[in-house]
C-alpha atoms as a printed R data frame, in Angstrom:
    type eleno elety resid chain resno       x      y       z
1   ATOM     1    CA   MET     A     1   0.001  0.047   0.002
2   ATOM     2    CA   LEU     A     2   1.329  3.440  -1.011
3   ATOM     3    CA   SER     A     3   2.273  5.934   1.971
4   ATOM     4    CA   VAL     A     4   3.215  9.604   2.279
5   ATOM     5    CA   GLY     A     5   6.964  9.831   1.272
6   ATOM     6    CA   ASP     A     6   6.802  7.106  -1.449
7   ATOM     7    CA   ARG     A     7   7.459  7.893  -5.093
8   ATOM     8    CA   ALA     A     8   4.164  8.045  -6.927
9   ATOM     9    CA   PRO     A     9   3.923  5.251  -9.548
10  ATOM    10    CA   ASP     A    10   4.246  6.364 -13.045
11  ATOM    11    CA   PHE     A    11   1.542  5.595 -15.519
12  ATOM    12    CA   THR     A    12   0.065  6.666 -18.788
13  ATOM    13    CA   LEU     A    13  -3.655  6.799 -19.549
14  ATOM    14    CA   PRO     A    14  -5.954  8.155 -22.352
15  ATOM    15    CA   ALA     A    15  -7.398 11.586 -21.434
16  ATOM    16    CA   VAL     A    16 -10.868 13.002 -22.180
17  ATOM    17    CA   ASP     A    17  -9.287 15.484 -24.541
18  ATOM    18    CA   GLY     A    18  -7.836 12.602 -26.789
19  ATOM    19    CA   SER     A    19  -4.168 13.040 -25.505
20  ATOM    20    CA   MET     A    20  -2.348 10.478 -23.497
21  ATOM    21    CA   PHE     A    21  -1.454 11.673 -19.837
22  ATOM    22    CA   SER     A    22   1.766 10.568 -18.319
23  ATOM    23    CA   LEU     A    23   2.518 11.354 -14.732
24  ATOM    24    CA   LYS     A    24   6.112 11.697 -15.225
25  ATOM    25    CA   GLU     A    25   5.627 14.418 -17.795
26  ATOM    26    CA   HIS     A    26   4.172 16.769 -15.134
27  ATOM    27    CA   ARG     A    27   7.216 16.719 -12.883
28  ATOM    28    CA   GLY     A    28   7.814 20.444 -11.739
29  ATOM    29    CA   LYS     A    29   4.132 20.788 -10.833
30  ATOM    30    CA   LYS     A    30   2.171 19.368  -7.998
31  ATOM    31    CA   VAL     A    31  -0.477 17.006  -9.033
32  ATOM    32    CA   VAL     A    32  -3.736 16.440  -7.178
33  ATOM    33    CA   LEU     A    33  -4.676 12.900  -8.375
34  ATOM    34    CA   TYR     A    34  -8.184 11.846  -7.324
35  ATOM    35    CA   PHE     A    35  -9.728  8.503  -8.000
36  ATOM    36    CA   TYR     A    36 -13.477  8.396  -8.005
37  ATOM    37    CA   PRO     A    37 -16.054  5.641  -8.583
38  ATOM    38    CA   LYS     A    38 -18.274  6.794 -11.432
39  ATOM    39    CA   ASP     A    39 -19.201  9.860 -13.645
40  ATOM    40    CA   ASN     A    40 -22.568 11.511 -12.903
41  ATOM    41    CA   THR     A    41 -23.217 10.031  -9.560
42  ATOM    42    CA   PRO     A    42 -24.104 12.422  -6.644
43  ATOM    43    CA   GLY     A    43 -20.832 12.137  -4.642
44  ATOM    44    CA   CYS     A    44 -18.525 12.023  -7.681
45  ATOM    45    CA   THR     A    45 -20.274 15.127  -9.160
46  ATOM    46    CA   LYS     A    46 -19.977 17.039  -5.895
47  ATOM    47    CA   GLU     A    47 -16.355 16.139  -5.670
48  ATOM    48    CA   ALA     A    48 -15.538 17.191  -9.256
49  ATOM    49    CA   CYS     A    49 -17.470 20.488  -8.830
50  ATOM    50    CA   SER     A    50 -15.464 21.300  -5.784
51  ATOM    51    CA   PHE     A    51 -12.287 20.850  -7.777
52  ATOM    52    CA   ARG     A    52 -13.790 22.916 -10.473
53  ATOM    53    CA   ASP     A    53 -14.692 25.746  -8.154
54  ATOM    54    CA   THR     A    54 -11.267 26.022  -6.518
55  ATOM    55    CA   HIS     A    55  -9.322 25.320  -9.764
56  ATOM    56    CA   ALA     A    56  -7.893 28.772  -9.888
57  ATOM    57    CA   THR     A    57  -6.602 28.517  -6.192
58  ATOM    58    CA   ILE     A    58  -5.086 25.232  -6.964
59  ATOM    59    CA   ALA     A    59  -3.447 26.550 -10.219
60  ATOM    60    CA   LYS     A    60  -1.947 29.423  -8.118
61  ATOM    61    CA   ARG     A    61  -0.244 26.758  -5.923
62  ATOM    62    CA   ASN     A    62   1.555 25.493  -8.890
63  ATOM    63    CA   ALA     A    63  -0.663 22.327  -9.073
64  ATOM    64    CA   ILE     A    64  -2.940 20.553 -11.475
65  ATOM    65    CA   VAL     A    65  -5.933 18.479 -10.855
66  ATOM    66    CA   VAL     A    66  -6.496 15.104 -12.719
67  ATOM    67    CA   GLY     A    67  -9.406 12.616 -12.109
68  ATOM    68    CA   ILE     A    68  -9.281  8.893 -12.689
69  ATOM    69    CA   SER     A    69 -12.142  6.354 -12.975
70  ATOM    70    CA   ALA     A    70 -12.841  3.279 -14.940
71  ATOM    71    CA   ASP     A    71 -15.483  4.950 -17.022
72  ATOM    72    CA   SER     A    72 -15.004  5.410 -20.816
73  ATOM    73    CA   ASN     A    73 -13.690  8.747 -22.164
74  ATOM    74    CA   GLU     A    74 -16.942  9.075 -23.937
75  ATOM    75    CA   SER     A    75 -18.650  9.176 -20.482
76  ATOM    76    CA   HIS     A    76 -15.829 11.524 -19.189
77  ATOM    77    CA   LYS     A    77 -16.470 13.705 -21.995
78  ATOM    78    CA   ARG     A    78 -20.241 14.101 -21.342
79  ATOM    79    CA   PHE     A    79 -19.574 14.481 -17.670
80  ATOM    80    CA   ALA     A    80 -16.852 17.250 -18.022
81  ATOM    81    CA   GLU     A    81 -19.058 19.190 -20.519
82  ATOM    82    CA   LYS     A    82 -22.071 18.943 -18.305
83  ATOM    83    CA   TYR     A    83 -20.278 20.368 -15.271
84  ATOM    84    CA   GLN     A    84 -17.695 22.529 -17.181
85  ATOM    85    CA   LEU     A    85 -14.798 20.783 -15.536
86  ATOM    86    CA   PRO     A    86 -11.473 22.655 -16.371
87  ATOM    87    CA   PHE     A    87  -9.235 19.639 -15.602
88  ATOM    88    CA   LEU     A    88  -8.488 16.414 -17.135
89  ATOM    89    CA   LEU     A    89 -10.333 13.149 -16.555
90  ATOM    90    CA   LEU     A    90  -8.523  9.884 -17.414
91  ATOM    91    CA   SER     A    91  -9.969  6.512 -18.332
92  ATOM    92    CA   ASP     A    92  -8.640  3.454 -16.648
93  ATOM    93    CA   ALA     A    93 -10.973  1.002 -18.293
94  ATOM    94    CA   GLY     A    94  -8.534 -1.811 -17.803
95  ATOM    95    CA   LYS     A    95  -8.159 -0.953 -14.039
96  ATOM    96    CA   GLU     A    96  -4.448 -1.072 -13.961
97  ATOM    97    CA   VAL     A    97  -3.674  2.185 -12.406
98  ATOM    98    CA   VAL     A    98  -6.413  1.866  -9.845
99  ATOM    99    CA   ARG     A    99  -4.823 -1.374  -8.803
100 ATOM   100    CA   LEU     A   100  -1.468  0.181  -8.977
101 ATOM   101    CA   TYR     A   101  -2.576  2.909  -6.604
102 ATOM   102    CA   GLY     A   102  -4.363  0.436  -4.339
103 ATOM   103    CA   VAL     A   103  -7.724  1.935  -4.657
104 ATOM   104    CA   TRP     A   104  -9.557 -0.966  -6.305
105 ATOM   105    CA   LYS     A   105 -11.397 -2.462  -3.187
106 ATOM   106    CA   GLN     A   106 -13.922 -4.875  -2.228
107 ATOM   107    CA   LYS     A   107 -17.159 -3.084  -1.255
108 ATOM   108    CA   ARG     A   108 -20.400 -4.031   0.280
109 ATOM   109    CA   LEU     A   109 -23.615 -2.334  -1.125
110 ATOM   110    CA   TYR     A   110 -27.074 -3.547  -0.295
111 ATOM   111    CA   GLY     A   111 -25.775 -6.695   1.190
112 ATOM   112    CA   LYS     A   112 -23.839 -7.606  -1.915
113 ATOM   113    CA   THR     A   113 -19.954 -7.750  -2.253
114 ATOM   114    CA   THR     A   114 -18.614 -6.235  -5.344
115 ATOM   115    CA   TYR     A   115 -15.399 -4.538  -6.369
116 ATOM   116    CA   GLY     A   116 -14.938 -0.868  -7.183
117 ATOM   117    CA   ILE     A   117 -12.828  2.429  -6.778
118 ATOM   118    CA   GLU     A   118 -12.536  3.603  -3.231
119 ATOM   119    CA   ARG     A   119 -12.676  7.413  -3.402
120 ATOM   120    CA   THR     A   120  -9.034  8.408  -2.766
121 ATOM   121    CA   THR     A   121  -6.832 11.493  -3.337
122 ATOM   122    CA   PHE     A   122  -3.131 11.544  -3.745
123 ATOM   123    CA   ILE     A   123  -1.196 14.910  -3.486
124 ATOM   124    CA   ILE     A   124   2.134 14.480  -5.375
125 ATOM   125    CA   ASP     A   125   4.774 17.060  -5.139
126 ATOM   126    CA   GLU     A   126   7.026 18.555  -8.002
127 ATOM   127    CA   ASP     A   127   9.536 15.663  -7.709
128 ATOM   128    CA   GLY     A   128   6.941 12.901  -7.906
129 ATOM   129    CA   ILE     A   129   6.714 12.215  -4.134
130 ATOM   130    CA   ILE     A   130   3.410 11.553  -2.405
131 ATOM   131    CA   LYS     A   131   2.887 14.369   0.177
132 ATOM   132    CA   GLY     A   132  -0.748 13.555   1.194
133 ATOM   133    CA   ILE     A   133  -3.163 10.612   0.868
134 ATOM   134    CA   PHE     A   134  -6.907 10.906   1.615
135 ATOM   135    CA   ARG     A   135  -8.635  7.598   1.594
136 ATOM   136    CA   LYS     A   136 -12.541  7.123   1.821
137 ATOM   137    CA   VAL     A   137 -13.068 10.788   1.035
138 ATOM   138    CA   ASP     A   138 -15.778 12.804   2.588
139 ATOM   139    CA   VAL     A   139 -16.727 15.030  -0.387
140 ATOM   140    CA   GLU     A   140 -18.132 17.741   1.831
141 ATOM   141    CA   ASN     A   141 -14.877 18.852   3.482
142 ATOM   142    CA   HIS     A   142 -12.476 17.302   1.061
143 ATOM   143    CA   ILE     A   143 -11.230 20.398  -0.778
144 ATOM   144    CA   GLN     A   144 -10.114 22.023   2.340
145 ATOM   145    CA   GLU     A   145  -8.032 18.984   3.146
146 ATOM   146    CA   VAL     A   146  -6.446 19.244  -0.244
147 ATOM   147    CA   LEU     A   147  -5.703 22.894  -0.067
148 ATOM   148    CA   SER     A   148  -4.132 22.432   3.487
149 ATOM   149    CA   VAL     A   149  -1.522 19.978   1.959
150 ATOM   150    CA   LEU     A   150  -0.850 22.104  -1.161
């Protein structure tokens, strides 16, 4: 399991804008890397909109926001357009990166056991070192936690 002080594992994934996003290509900037379960669900929408609403503040702290879920880029595109999200969403349809970061978890919902993404945010510094990890995120207060680490 990843911990604060570890080097963030590098990855490359397709982005909603059609590009390929590689974490290592963003050295020199902080990265707010957040994993979320599903586009257009209440908690995920609230979380994405809080990052949207504080995007300028985050940018002033030499940081970018990147969201990852297992949804397709077509789904991400509709989600990003609907809520005017000014940051990249990445599709991890093969679930390699969610497993690499340890956020693919067994969950219980309505008495059934399933697997899915545990809402988690990693704050990565300019050198690629993890400076903060927030697991099982409470979307109500999460943005303040992120800003306090940045």
